[in-house]
C-alpha positions in Angstrom: 45.4 48.3 -5.0 42.3 49.4 -3.7 40.3 48.5 -6.7 42.0 44.9 -6.9 41.1 44.0 -3.4 37.7 45.4 -4.2 37.5 43.3 -7.2 38.2 40.0 -4.9 36.0 40.8 -2.3 33.1 41.0 -5.6 34.1 38.0 -6.6 34.4 35.9 -3.2 30.5 37.6 -2.6 29.1 36.8 -6.0 30.4 32.9 -5.3 28.9 32.7 -2.1 25.7 34.1 -3.1 25.5 31.4 -6.0 26.3 28.4 -3.9 23.6 29.8 -1.2 20.6 29.8 -4.1 22.1 26.9 -5.3 21.8 25.4 -2.2 18.5 26.4 -1.6 17.0 25.3 -5.2 18.1 21.6 -3.7 15.9 22.1 -0.9 13.1 23.6 -2.6 13.1 20.6 -5.4 14.3 17.7 -3.3 11.5 14.7 -2.8 8.3 15.4 0.0 9.0 13.5 2.8 13.4 13.8 2.4 13.6 16.6 4.4 12.4 14.1 7.6 15.1 12.0 7.4 15.3 10.5 10.7 11.2 9.3 10.9 10.9 6.3 9.9 7.6 4.8 9.4 6.2 1.5 10.6 3.9 -0.5 8.2 1.5 -3.6 8.5 0.1 -5.2 5.8 -2.6 -7.5 6.8 -4.1 -9.9 3.7 -4.0 -13.4 2.2 -1.7 -14.8 -0.8 -2.3 -11.6 -2.3 -0.4 -9.3 0.3 2.4 -12.3 0.7 3.0 -12.1 -2.8 2.0 -15.8 -3.8 4.4 -17.3 -6.6 6.4 -13.7 -7.0 10.0 -13.1 -5.1 10.1 -11.4 -2.2 10.5 -7.9 -3.4 8.1 -8.3 -6.0 5.0 -8.2 -3.0 3.4 -5.2 -3.7 3.5 -4.3 0.0 7.3 -4.1 -0.9 7.1 -2.7 -4.1 5.1 0.4 -1.8 8.0 0.2 0.7 10.4 1.0 -2.0 8.5 3.5 -3.9 8.3 5.3 -0.6 11.8 5.5 -0.5 12.4 6.5 -3.5 10.6 9.1 -2.8 11.7 10.5 0.8 9.8 7.9 2.9 11.5 5.7 5.1 9.7 2.0 5.9 11.0 0.6 8.6 9.7 -2.0 9.7 7.8 -3.4 7.0 5.5 -6.0 9.0 3.1 -8.9 7.0 0.4 -10.6 8.6 -1.0 -12.9 5.7 -0.6 -16.0 4.2 -1.8 -18.1 1.1 -5.8 -19.2 1.5 -6.5 -17.6 4.6 -9.8 -16.4 5.2 -10.9 -13.0 7.1 -11.5 -15.5 10.2 -8.4 -17.4 9.7 -6.3 -13.8 9.5 -8.5 -12.8 12.8 -7.0 -15.6 14.4 -3.7 -15.0 13.2 -2.9 -11.3 14.4 -4.8 -12.0 17.9 -1.6 -14.6 18.1 1.4 -12.2 16.9 3.1 -9.7 18.9 2.8 -6.4 17.7 3.9 -3.2 17.9 1.1 -0.7 20.1 0.8 1.3 16.5 1.4 1.8 12.7 2.3 4.4 10.8 0.1 2.8 8.1 -1.8 -0.7 8.1 -3.0 -1.8 4.8 -6.1 -4.5 4.8 -6.9 -6.8 1.8 -8.8 -10.0 2.4 -11.6 -12.3 1.0 -11.2 -14.0 -1.8 -11.1 -17.4 0.0 -14.4 -16.7 1.9 -15.8 -15.9 -1.7 -13.6 -19.5 -3.1 -14.6 -21.5 -0.1 -18.5 -20.5 -0.9 -18.6 -18.5 2.7 -21.6 -16.4 3.4 -21.5 -13.0 2.8 -23.0 -12.0 6.3 -20.0 -13.6 7.8 -17.8 -11.5 5.4 -19.3 -8.0 6.2 -19.3 -9.5 10.0 -16.2 -10.4 10.0 -14.4 -7.2 8.3 -15.5 -5.7 10.4 -13.7 -6.6 12.8 -10.2 -6.9 11.0 -11.0 -2.9 10.2 -11.4 -2.3 13.6 -8.2 -4.1 14.4 -6.5 -2.3 11.3 -7.6 1.2 12.7 -6.7 -0.1 16.5 -3.1 -0.9 15.2 -2.4 2.4 13.2 -3.3 4.1 16.3 -7.0 4.5 16.5 -6.3 6.5 13.7 -8.6 6.2 10.4 -6.8 8.3 8.5 -3.6 5.8 8.5 -5.9 3.0 7.2 -6.1 2.0 3.7 -8.3 -1.0 2.8 -7.8 -2.8 -0.9 -10.0 -4.5 -3.0 -9.8 -8.2 -3.5 -8.9 -8.9 -7.3 -10.9 -10.5 -9.9 -9.3 -14.2 -10.4 -12.1 -15.2 -12.9 -9.5 -14.1 -15.7 -6.9 -16.0 -15.2 -6.4 -19.7 -16.3 -7.2 -21.1 -13.6 -10.6 -19.3 -13.1 -11.2 -19.4 -16.9 -10.7 -23.0 -16.6 -13.9 -23.0 -13.9 -17.1 -20.1 -14.0 -15.7 -16.6 -14.9 -18.6 -14.7 -15.2 -20.0 -16.7 -11.5 -16.3 -15.7 -10.2 -16.9 -12.0 -11.2 -20.0 -11.2 -9.8 -19.2 -12.7 -6.5 -16.6 -10.5 -6.3 -18.3 -7.8 -6.9 -20.5 -8.4 -4.2 -17.8 -9.1 -1.5 -16.3 -6.1 -2.7 -19.1 -4.3 -2.8 -19.5 -5.7 1.2 -15.9 -4.1 2.2 -15.9 -0.6 0.3 -19.4 -0.4 2.4 -18.3 -0.7 5.3 -14.5 1.0 5.2 -16.5 4.1 3.9 -18.5 3.5 7.5 -15.3 3.5 9.0 -14.6 6.3 6.8 -11.6 4.7 5.6 -9.5 5.4 2.4 -10.5 2.7 -0.4 -8.8 1.6 -3.3 -10.5 -0.3 -6.1 -7.8 -2.3 -7.6 -10.1 -4.5 -9.2 -10.4 -3.2 -13.0 -6.7 -3.7 -13.1 -6.9 -7.4 -12.1 -9.7 -7.3 -15.0 -6.8 -6.1 -17.5 -4.8 -10.0 -16.8 -7.9 -11.4 -19.3 -6.0 -9.3 -22.3 -2.3 -9.4 -20.7 -0.8 -12.5 -19.4 2.0 -10.3 -18.6 -0.3 -9.7 -15.0 -0.3 -13.2 -14.0 2.1 -15.3 -12.3 3.3 -18.4 -13.5 1.0 -20.3 -11.4 -1.7 -19.5 -13.6 -3.8 -18.1 -10.9 -2.0 -15.3 -9.1 -1.1 -11.4 -10.1 3.0 -11.1 -11.8 5.4 -8.3 -10.0 4.2 -6.6 -13.0 0.5 -6.3 -12.2 1.3 -5.2 -8.4 3.4 -2.7 -9.5 0.5 -1.1 -11.2 -1.6 -1.2 -7.9 1.3 0.7 -6.2 0.6 3.3 -8.6 -2.9 3.6 -7.2 -2.3 2.7 -4.1 1.2 5.1 -3.8 -0.6 8.6 -3.4 -2.5 7.7 -0.9 -0.1 6.4 1.5 1.8 9.5 0.4 -1.2 11.8 1.3 -1.2 9.7 5.2 3.0 10.2 5.9 2.5 14.1 4.9 -0.7 14.5 7.2 1.5 13.1 9.7 4.7 15.2 9.3 1.7 18.3 9.4 0.2 16.8 12.9 4.3 16.7 14.3 5.2 20.4 13.4 
C-alpha cells in the first residue's frame, strides 16, 4: 500500500514538473512585447499621399500595415493617428499639423514628406527649412525624444507609368537631391532614417508594386517598406519597455 502511494505521489509530482517546464518554455518563446499586454503604443504618421495610401485600401497603407505587423509580434498600437493628404508639400503639412488637436506625446512618430515640393518645382532651400521645422514638430510630439522618431525617404515615382511619360531621369535626380536634404537634417537631429527609395525603383520592372492609378505604390510595395521600418520600430518600443522598468 505504501509503495502504491509513493508511486501515485511521484506520478503527480512528475506531471506538475512537466507542466511547469512547458509553461516556462511558452514564456521564453513569446514574441517581444507580448509580456507587456496592457501597454498600448500610440503612433502618429505625418506625410502626404504616400502616408495616406492614395489608391490603396485603408488596411494597405504602410502605417496601417506597420501597426498590424507590430500587433502580430506582440505590440498593440492604439491609436494610429494619420495627418496626411494627397498633394501636400512641407508647408501644407505644417499648416495641417498646427490646426490639429494632438496628444501631448506619442510613442512613435513617422515623417515622410517632400515629393510634392519636387513635383511643383519648389525651392530646395525652402524644403530644407520646412523639413527641419517638421522634424522638430515630430520630435516634440514624440515626447521630445529623438529615439521615438523615424524619417522615411521619398520614393521615386519616375519609374511609374506616370513618371515615365514625363522625364524619369530628371525626376530621379531631383528626388535624390531632396532625399539628400532630408537625410542630412535627419542625421543632424540624430533621428532614425529608413531609405525606401531603392525599393520604389524596383517598380520599373515589377508592375505589381504600382497601384491602379499608375503613380502611387501598391499595397505590395508598402509591405516591402514595412519590412525595413518594422525592425527599427520594434527597437524603439523595446527601449521604451526597458526605460520603464
